[in-house]
C-alpha positions in Angstrom: -28.5 -20.6 32.3 -28.1 -17.7 29.8 -25.1 -15.4 29.8 -23.1 -13.3 27.4 -19.7 -14.7 26.7 -18.5 -12.0 24.3 -19.6 -8.5 23.4 -17.5 -6.2 21.3 -17.5 -2.9 19.4 -15.5 -1.3 16.6 -14.3 2.3 17.0 -14.5 4.5 13.9 -11.9 7.4 13.8 -11.8 10.5 11.7 -9.5 13.4 12.5 -9.7 15.5 9.3 -13.1 15.6 7.7 -14.0 16.3 4.0 -14.5 20.0 4.8 -10.9 20.4 6.1 -11.9 20.6 9.7 -9.7 18.9 12.3 -11.0 17.2 15.5 -8.3 18.6 17.8 -9.2 16.1 20.5 -7.9 13.3 18.3 -5.0 15.1 16.7 -1.7 13.4 17.5 0.7 15.7 19.4 3.5 15.1 16.8 1.3 16.2 13.8 2.1 19.8 13.0 1.0 22.0 10.1 4.3 21.4 8.4 3.8 17.6 8.7 0.3 17.9 7.2 1.9 20.0 4.4 4.3 17.2 3.7 1.5 14.7 3.7 -0.3 16.8 1.1 2.8 17.0 -1.1 3.4 13.2 -0.8 -0.2 12.5 -1.8 0.0 14.9 -4.7 3.2 13.3 -5.9 1.7 9.9 -5.7 -1.3 11.1 -7.8 1.0 12.6 -10.4 2.9 9.3 -10.6 -0.3 7.4 -10.9 -1.5 9.6 -13.8 1.8 9.2 -15.6 1.8 5.4 -15.1 -1.8 5.2 -16.4 -0.7 7.2 -19.5 2.3 5.0 -20.1 0.2 1.8 -19.9 -2.2 3.2 -22.5 0.8 3.9 -24.7 2.1 0.3 -24.3 5.2 1.4 -22.4 4.4 -0.5 -19.2 2.3 -3.6 -18.5 -1.1 -3.9 -16.8 -1.3 -1.2 -14.0 -3.5 -0.9 -10.9 -4.2 2.8 -10.3 -4.2 4.2 -6.7 -6.4 7.3 -7.4 -8.5 8.0 -4.3 -6.4 5.8 -2.0 -3.5 8.3 -1.5 -4.4 9.0 2.2 -4.5 5.3 3.2 -1.0 4.8 1.8 0.7 8.1 2.7 -0.8 8.3 6.2 0.2 4.7 7.1 3.6 4.9 5.5 4.5 8.1 7.4 3.8 6.2 10.6 6.2 3.4 9.9 9.6 3.0 11.5 12.6 2.1 9.3 13.0 -1.3 10.9 9.4 -2.3 10.3 8.8 -4.7 7.5 6.1 -3.9 4.9 4.3 -6.8 3.0 2.2 -5.1 0.3 -0.2 -6.4 -2.2 -0.2 -4.7 -5.7 -1.4 -1.2 -5.2 0.9 0.4 -2.6 2.8 2.6 -5.0 2.9 5.5 -2.6 4.1 3.3 0.2 7.1 2.2 -1.9 7.8 5.8 -2.7 7.9 6.9 1.0 9.9 3.8 2.0 12.7 5.1 -0.2 12.3 3.4 -3.6 13.7 5.8 -6.2 11.2 6.8 -8.9 13.3 5.4 -11.7 13.4 2.0 -10.0 9.6 2.0 -9.6 9.3 2.6 -13.3 11.8 -0.2 -14.0 9.5 -2.6 -12.0 6.5 -1.4 -13.9 8.3 -2.3 -17.1 8.5 -5.9 -16.0 12.0 -6.0 -14.4 12.0 -7.2 -10.8 15.4 -5.5 -10.4 13.4 -2.3 -9.7 11.6 -3.7 -6.6 14.5 -3.7 -4.1 14.5 -1.0 -1.5 17.9 -0.3 -0.1 18.0 -0.4 3.6 14.5 -1.9 4.0 13.4 -5.5 4.3 10.0 -4.9 2.6 8.8 -7.6 0.3 7.9 -7.0 -3.4 4.5 -6.7 -4.9 2.2 -9.6 -4.5 -0.6 -10.1 -7.1 -2.3 -13.3 -5.9 -5.1 -12.3 -3.5 -4.2 -12.9 0.2 -1.3 -15.3 -0.3 1.1 -12.8 1.2 -0.6 -12.7 4.6 0.8 -16.0 5.8 4.2 -14.7 4.8 3.6 -11.6 6.8 2.6 -13.4 9.9 5.6 -15.7 9.6 7.9 -12.7 9.3 6.2 -11.2 12.4 6.8 -14.5 14.3 10.4 -14.3 13.4 10.7 -10.7 14.6 9.2 -11.7 17.9 11.6 -14.6 18.2 14.5 -12.2 17.5 13.1 -9.7 20.0 13.8 -7.0 17.4 11.0 -4.6 18.3 10.1 -4.4 14.7 6.5 -4.7 13.4 5.3 -6.3 10.2 2.6 -4.4 8.3 0.6 -5.9 5.5 -2.2 -4.6 3.2 -5.2 -6.5 1.9 -8.3 -5.3 0.0 -11.9 -5.8 1.1 -12.2 -8.7 -1.3 -9.1 -10.4 0.1 -10.8 -10.7 3.5 -12.9 -13.5 2.1 -9.8 -15.6 1.4 -8.8 -18.4 3.6 -5.3 -17.0 3.8 -6.7 -13.9 5.6 -8.4 -15.9 8.3 -5.4 -18.3 8.8 -3.1 -15.3 9.2 -5.3 -13.7 11.8 -5.7 -17.0 13.7 -1.9 -17.5 13.9 -1.4 -13.9 14.9 -3.9 -14.1 17.7 -2.7 -17.4 19.1 1.0 -16.5 19.0 0.6 -12.8 19.7 3.0 -11.6 17.0 3.9 -8.0 16.1 1.6 -7.7 13.2 -0.7 -5.0 11.8 -3.0 -5.8 8.9 -4.5 -2.9 7.0 -7.7 -3.7 5.1 -8.1 -1.2 2.3 -11.9 -1.2 2.0 -12.2 0.6 -1.4 -15.8 -0.7 -1.8 -15.2 -2.9 -4.8 -13.2 -6.1 -5.3 -13.0 -5.6 -9.1 -16.7 -5.8 -9.9 -18.0 -7.3 -6.6 -19.3 -4.7 -4.2 -18.6 -4.6 -0.5 -22.2 -5.6 0.3 -21.7 -8.9 -1.6 -18.4 -9.6 0.0 -19.4 -10.0 3.6 -22.6 -9.7 5.7 -20.5 -8.4 8.6 -21.4 -4.9 9.6 -17.7 -4.0 9.5 -14.6 -5.9 8.1 -12.6 -4.8 11.2 -14.8 -7.0 13.4 -13.4 -10.1 11.7 -10.4 -9.5 14.0 -12.4 -10.4 17.1 -12.9 -14.0 16.1 -9.1 -14.4 16.2 -8.6 -12.5 19.4 -7.2 -9.4 17.7 -8.1 -5.8 18.1 -10.2 -4.3 15.2 -10.5 -0.6 14.4 -12.1 1.4 11.6 -10.8 4.7 10.2 -11.7 7.1 7.5 -9.3 6.0 4.9 -9.5 9.3 3.0 -8.3 11.1 6.1 -4.5 11.1 6.0 -4.1 12.4 9.6 -6.5 9.8 10.9 -4.6 7.0 9.0 -1.4 8.2 10.6 -2.9 8.2 14.1 -4.5 4.8 13.9 -1.4 3.1 12.3 1.0 4.7 14.8 -1.1 3.5 17.7 -1.4 0.0 16.1 2.4 -0.1 15.7 2.9 0.7 19.4 0.5 -2.1 20.4 2.0 -4.6 17.9 5.5 -3.8 19.2 4.2 -5.2 22.5 2.9 -8.3 20.7 -0.7 -7.0 20.5 -1.7 -7.4 16.8 -4.3 -5.1 15.2 -6.5 -5.2 12.2 -7.3 -1.7 10.7 -10.1 -1.3 8.2 -9.7 2.0 6.3 -12.9 3.2 4.5 -11.9 4.6 1.2 -12.9 4.4 -2.5 -11.2 3.4 -5.7 -12.0 6.3 -8.0 -10.3 4.7 -11.0 -10.4 1.2 -12.5 -9.3 -1.9 -10.6 -6.5 -2.3 -13.2 -6.1 -1.1 -16.7 -7.7 -4.4 -17.8 -10.9 -3.3 -16.1 -13.9 -1.1 -17.1 -15.7 0.1 -13.9 -18.4 1.8 -15.9 -19.9 -1.7 -16.4 -20.7 -2.2 -12.8 -20.9 1.1 -10.9 -22.8 4.4 -11.4 -21.4 7.9 -12.1 -23.5 9.1 -9.2 -21.7 6.8 -6.8 -18.3 8.0 -8.0 -19.2 11.6 -7.8 -20.4 11.1 -4.2 -17.0 9.7 -3.2 -15.1 12.4 -5.2 -16.4 14.9 -2.8 -14.7 13.0 0.0 -11.4 12.3 -1.7 -8.2 12.7 0.2 -6.4 15.7 -1.4 -9.3 18.2 -1.4 -9.8 18.1 2.3 -6.1 18.6 3.1 -5.8 21.5 0.7 -8.9 23.1 2.3 -7.2 22.8 5.7 -3.9 24.2 4.4 -5.6 27.1 2.6 -7.5 28.0 5.7 -4.1 28.2 7.5 -2.6 30.4 4.8 -0.1 27.6 4.0 -1.2 26.9 0.4 -2.4 28.7 -2.7 -2.7 28.2 -6.5 0.8 29.5 -7.1 2.4 27.0 -4.8 0.2 24.3 -6.3 1.5 25.2 -9.8 5.1 25.2 -8.8 4.8 21.9 -7.0 3.1 20.2 -10.1 5.9 21.5 -12.4 8.5 20.2 -10.0 6.8 16.8 -10.0 6.6 16.7 -13.8 10.3 17.4 -14.1 11.3 14.8 -11.5 9.0 12.1 -13.0 10.1 12.7 -16.6 13.8 12.4 -15.6 13.1 9.2 -13.6 11.2 7.7 -16.6 14.0 8.5 -19.0 16.4 6.8 -16.7 14.1 3.8 -16.3 13.7 3.4 -20.0 17.5 3.4 -20.5 17.8 0.6 -17.9 19.4 -2.6 -19.1 18.8 -5.7 -16.9 21.4 -8.2 -16.0 20.0 -11.4 -17.5 21.8 -13.4 -14.8 19.4 -12.0 -12.3 16.8 -14.7 -13.3 19.0 -17.2 -11.5 19.4 -15.1 -8.3 17.3 -14.4 -5.2 15.6 -17.8 -5.4 17.5 -19.6 -2.7 19.6 -18.3 0.2 22.5 -20.0 -1.6 22.7 -21.2 -5.1 22.4 -25.1 -5.3 24.7 -26.9 -7.7 22.0 -27.8 -10.1 21.0 -24.2 -10.6 24.6 -23.1 -10.9 25.0 -25.7 -13.7 22.0 -24.2 -15.5 23.4 -20.7 -15.1 26.8 -21.6 -16.4 25.2 -23.4 -19.4 23.0 -20.4 -20.2 25.9 -18.0 -20.0 28.0 -20.2 -22.2 25.3 -20.2 -24.8 24.9 -16.5 -24.6 21.2 -16.8 -23.8 20.7 -13.0 -23.4 22.1 -12.0 -26.7 20.0 -10.6 -29.5 19.8 -12.8 -32.5 21.5 -10.1 -34.4 24.6 -10.6 -32.2 25.0 -14.1 -33.5 25.4 -13.0 -37.1 
């Protein structure tokens, strides 16, 4: 006997193409021109922040930095779909997501300067940046299991790169989510390169979204440079996840800059490849759409950029004046402070461990 036991397919969705044309049959009812304008402003602000952070790193004023250039739509589109009660579990490149979740710019700069005090978002239960590849996904699925147990209606959303889908943590998280039907959405940011390893060497699968099928999850692919498409797909996935139907979203985008400031992408990819993707980058297509609707022009662009510069410079000045509370290294480790840690803290305070050597003179 021979019969098929499984046959699946992955939908690919694009609402706003690189020419600024909208597929009205896929346009969500709640997406208006004013909303698309806000999407454009948010992406532009994220790009301005990114350029500033890159400049600061080159000046030695912040530590190693992972640029988001080219990935603005995948972050802004998804973040605008989130509800306040949802929990976001990022990796290390979701700067625009933090911005839209309410993290003040000065606090973001504080975190880039190495102080974790800057990572807390008031009113949200989102987790901080996670640098190890894939280790945050089991945390995400555990949080989702807890939200299901509490019947909160909240969804957990986590991001992972294309390279991260080769990690065991990724498959374990998917398997748990499928078996226990937890309210989880995993967004694969397929930016074509895991540092210097190209997508074609990462997996022989035709799509990364189809990896969801083996775990019993839904998988969908979206143009990750299409901010409207990202919004639609993530919003739909949130609705399904709230009903305990987890989803994996693969967004097809491109990292136009380096992996981090410790990387040199010219060593492993061609200028021609980069230029091909620059033509499809997120901001150009939205501006084309807005211009065609007489909602944007060069004068408005200039005013917006000047406003961003002022806001960013003020936030940076505030961040560089920030003085951390040294006692914070003992906090946020346990739900309550055990006696042994309290003894260490008391001893450190008594010794004046945070004081400059000049203060002991």
